[in-house]
N, C-alpha and C positions, 0 to 999 in steps of 0.2 A: 784165175782159178778155184782161188782159195774160195773156205765152204764155213760160214758160222752155225751154228748147229745147238740143239738141246734134245733131249727126251719129255717126259713126263714129270716135274719139277724132278731136273736134274740140275749142273753145273750149266754153263754155257763154254761153248767150247770154238777155238776158233784154227782151223788145217787148212797148212796150202796144197799147193793142187800134186804136193810128192806125199800127202798124206802124214805129214810133220805138226805136230803141236807150234801153233804159232800164241795161243794164250790160254785160260783158262778161269772163266768166273764163274765163285764156288761161296760168295759171301751170304746171297739168298738164293733160293730155286727158282728156279725158270721155267715155263709152262707154258701151252698154248702157243699163240701164234708168235713170230717173226716178221718184222714188215722193217724194208726198207725205205727209207726218206730221198725225196729227190738230191738233200748235199753227202748220199752214201749213208746215213747213217740208221743205226736198225734200231726201233721199238719194239720191245718184247716186256712181255708179262712177267712177273715174278710174284712169290710169295715169300712176307716177312715173316722170319721167329730170330731172335723178339718182336710182341707185335710193336707196330707203330703208335698205336693208341695206349689210352687209360687202362690201365689192367682194370681199376675198377669196375669200365662196363666189359670186357672181355677176361681177364684172367692173365695168368701167366702159365698155364700148364701146354705144354706144345701138344698142337694137335686139336684145341678144344676152339679154335678158331682159325679161321681162314683169312687172313690180310693179304689181299689182295694188292699190287701195287703197280704204276706204271713207270718202268725204265727207259732212259735212251740212251745207248751206247753207240761209240764212237770206231771205225775200222779197225782202228786200234787197242780196243777194250777199252776207253775209257769210259766213264760215267761222268755222263751230261746233263742229266734230268734224273731225279728218282723223284714217286709220289706218292704214298699210298693212298689206294681208291675212298678208302673209308675217312680217314685222314680230310681228302677233301670234301666229302659229300658232307661230315660236318661244319666243314669251315664254308659250305655256302651251303648253309641250316636245311639240308634235306639229310640229317640224322634219323628222321624218323623212319628211312631205309633199313636203317640198320638194328632200331631198338623199338620201330613199333609196329611188330608184326604179331601182336598178341601171344607172344611167346620166345622162347631163344631159340636162336638161329646162329650155327655155328658157321655157313658158311652162307650169305645174307646178298653177298656180290656175283660170286664166280665171274670175272673177269675173262674172257676169251678170246678176243681180239681187240687188238688197238690200229685203228686207222690214222698215218698222218695225213694230213693235211697239205699240199705240195703248192698249193697259188693261193694269192688273193681274189675274193671275191663279194658278193654282197653279204654272205651269210656266216662268212669262216671268213679266218687269216691265214697265211701261210705258218704251218708252228702249230696248228692247232690240232686236238685229233679226235678222233672217233672211238670210245668204246662201246662196248658191248658188255651189259651186264645182267647174264644169262639168268640168274636167279631172280630178279627183278623184272624178264622179260621189259627190258628200256634198255636205247642207247639214249648217249651225252656225248653233246661236246664241249671238248675241254680245251682250256685255253693256259698252258703252262704257264706263258710267259706274266700272267696276273689271274695265275690259279682260281678263273671262273668259269661256271658253266652256264657254257653259253645258249644251251639249248638242250631239250630232252626230249624223248617221244619213247609212247609206251601204249597200250592198248590196240596195238593191230598184228600185231605177232607175240608168239608164245614160245620160250626157251631159246631164243634166235643165235644165232654165231653169225661171224663174219661179214663185215659192214665194207661196203667200197665205194669210193668216191668216182658217178659218172662225168658229170661235169660242173657245171658254174651252179645249180639250182639246183642238182637231184644227187641223193644215196642210192645204195639198194644195199638190202639187208634178205640175210639167208633166211628164212623163219622155217623151224624147225616145226612151228606148227605142233607141240608136245605139251599135252594139257593132264597133271597131276588129276588123277581119279580116285575112287573106292575102289581096294581087289588086292588081287595079290598081284600082278602087274604094275599098280600104286600111281599109271599115266598110261595115256596112249599120243600115238600120230593120227589127231584128227583126220581124217582123209589120207592126205599127204604133204609133204614139204612144199613151200612158196617162194617164190624169191617176189620179195615186195620193194616196189621203187617209192620213195618217198619222194613229192617235190615240194620246194621249200619256197619255191613262188604262189604256186597253188594251196600251199599248205592244203596238199593231197594223197591218200596214199592211192596204191594202184599193187595190180600184182602181175609180172612177166612170163608171156607164156603158160597159164596156168595149167592149160587142158592138157598141154604135153606134161608137165608133170605126175597131174593126175593119170594120162592113157598108162604113164609107163612104171607107176606104184613108187614115186620116189617115196621112201617114207620112213629116212634116218632120224631113230631118237634122241642122241647127242650125237657133237661133232657137225659135221654137212660144211659146206662152203658152195659158193656161186661166184662164177663173174660172166659179166655180159662186156663182150666183144667191143673191140670198135663199129665192126660194122652190125653188130645186133644179133650174132648169133649167142649162145650160151651155154658155157660148160658148169655142171653141177656135180660134185662131189659128194655119193649116198656112204658117209664114214661108215656106217655099220652094217649095209650092205655089200660095201664091199666097191662099189658099180662106181664109176666115171660115165657119165653120160654126155656125149653131147647135141645141140639142137641149130639145128638151122634159122634165123631168125624169121623164115617162113612156119615155124613149129614143127619140123619134120628135124626128125631122128636121123643124124650123119652116122655116126657111130657109136658105139657102148662099149665100156670093157668090166669084168669081172675079174676080179684081184685073187681067182682060185687057182690053189697049191699045188703042186703033183699027188698031194695024197687026199685030192678034191674036197680039199674047207676051204671055206672063202674068208678071207682074213680081211679084219678091217685096213682102211685106207688112211691117209692122216696129211692136211692143207697141202692138198696139190694143186701141181701147178702146170699152166698152158705157157708153152713159150712159142709166142707168134712173131711179135715183130723181127721186123730186119736186121736189126743189130744183136738180136740174143740169139737169132737162131745164126748169125754168119761166126757168134764165139762161141756156140756150141760145137757147131761144128770143125772147129782149128781145133776144140781142144782136141776131138775125136783122131781131128789128122795126126796132133801132135802123136796123141798115145799109137797109134797104128805106125807112127815111126822110128819108135825107140824097140 
């Protein structure tokens, strides 16, 4: 019944089922996703200051560079792994992504999701992580044990969020399909958001239930996440539209939710989850029952 959480660029907290503070991590700022691996450890995006890389490149003034990192934390709050994404790109001969943009960019990476790999496969190993680099419109497969970038994917999605491992050969990516353009808005969602599937075996990209997302005008400019369930159903969070949509695998809409408050304003959502496994449902029912008996 304990809960590990952060807000946007905040410390990381753990409270127990009685809302009592167990620990807090405040040495860096924590942001975006927090994902649990099969061993119960948490992979979370962090931001460093002082910066981890040479100040000749980025200076040392606070707020002038966004130095995102990958951190693995045990349930007890112990830091098990910590690495700057800028550092790992430089060490893997990809520093052109940081300093080859034709001009200074304070936020060249914008890490927004870390997806742990929980099993060995032909294309990855347990302990690897997929990293979503929004401002590069790129997803990379990184091996912390050897500090290697195993794979990178780009060109089929724009300013994406949320990577999921589907099976032994496929991943899914929530594609915001947001393109920077000239004008007051400085960008737009090109028609609609998409759920992209990449097949490592075939080296092919495809789009999942694309007509359904287009029909329902799913158009989150930032944020957003998707999850393809084991039976093929799809749940999508349209973060900036304040909507959750559940699609059946036959492409029909089962239900939708709009995050509208009593003041009639619609508010953003953030990293919504669906609990559908029997173990999770039983656990939640147990918590609710305990609360009702107090």
